[in-house]
C-alpha positions, -999 to 999 in steps of 0.1 A, spaced: 0 0 0 13 35 -9 22 58 19 -7 82 21 15 111 32 37 107 2 10 96 -22 -24 109 -12 -51 86 -25 -75 114 -36 -50 127 -62 -41 114 -96 -5 115 -109 15 116 -141 47 98 -151 63 133 -151 56 136 -113 27 161 -114 -6 156 -96 -41 168 -100 -71 168 -77 -107 162 -86 -119 198 -82 -132 221 -109 -111 239 -119 -84 212 -115 -55 221 -92 -20 211 -105 11 205 -84 43 184 -83 46 154 -62 67 149 -30 89 125 -50 96 153 -75 104 180 -49 126 155 -29 146 149 -61 149 186 -69 160 197 -35 154 233 -24 132 250 -50 142 286 -56 122 297 -87 90 288 -105 81 297 -140 44 289 -144 19 294 -173 -1 326 -172 -38 329 -165 -55 326 -199 -28 304 -214 -41 273 -231 -22 242 -220 -20 207 -235 -17 175 -216 19 162 -217 33 196 -230 59 217 -212 42 247 -195 70 260 -173 101 254 -153 110 246 -117 145 257 -106 162 243 -76 196 246 -61 204 213 -79 189 218 -114 162 232 -136 134 209 -145 105 212 -170 70 214 -157 44 194 -178 7 199 -179 -13 168 -169 -44 182 -186 -56 201 -216 -75 233 -210 -72 270 -200 -52 282 -170 -75 301 -147 -53 306 -116 -18 307 -104 -5 302 -68 10 336 -63 22 326 -28 43 298 -43 57 321 -69 67 345 -42 80 318 -19 89 287 -39 99 268 -8 62 262 -2 65 235 -29 91 218 -7 73 221 26 37 214 14 36 200 -22 1 187 -18 -15 217 -1 0 253 0 26 244 -26 1 238 -55 11 255 -88 -19 264 -110 -55 257 -118 -70 247 -151 -105 246 -166 -101 211 -182 -113 200 -216 -93 168 -216 -70 148 -193 -38 131 -202 -28 96 -190 -31 96 -152 -21 71 -125 -37 63 -92 -16 67 -60 -8 30 -60 2 30 -96 24 61 -91 40 46 -60 49 15 -80 63 35 -108 87 54 -85 97 22 -67 79 27 -34 
């Protein structure tokens, strides 16, 4: 069974380590596994409100003290919100990736391939 702290069961995951919740609009963030691998996050480049995003496409970057990683959209739709608090203080993604460290919201027209918490945990070897 997947650790519910590291892999909340109410979320769906991508192979690129993003998550979405079931709300409308959908909330998008990165997983604890991703932020653990990145280390201290120091900068977020997110899509802008009004941008159209496509499932599986690069929509931004996450910069850490270790590297710069691409951010992929898990869904297709229009960005309707940005987490300004996380942009101002990217460490929120490290301290609370599933709550205060969410990244952006999307009015969804289509979802990409998604994994359950159990499937994602198996993919990352947990």
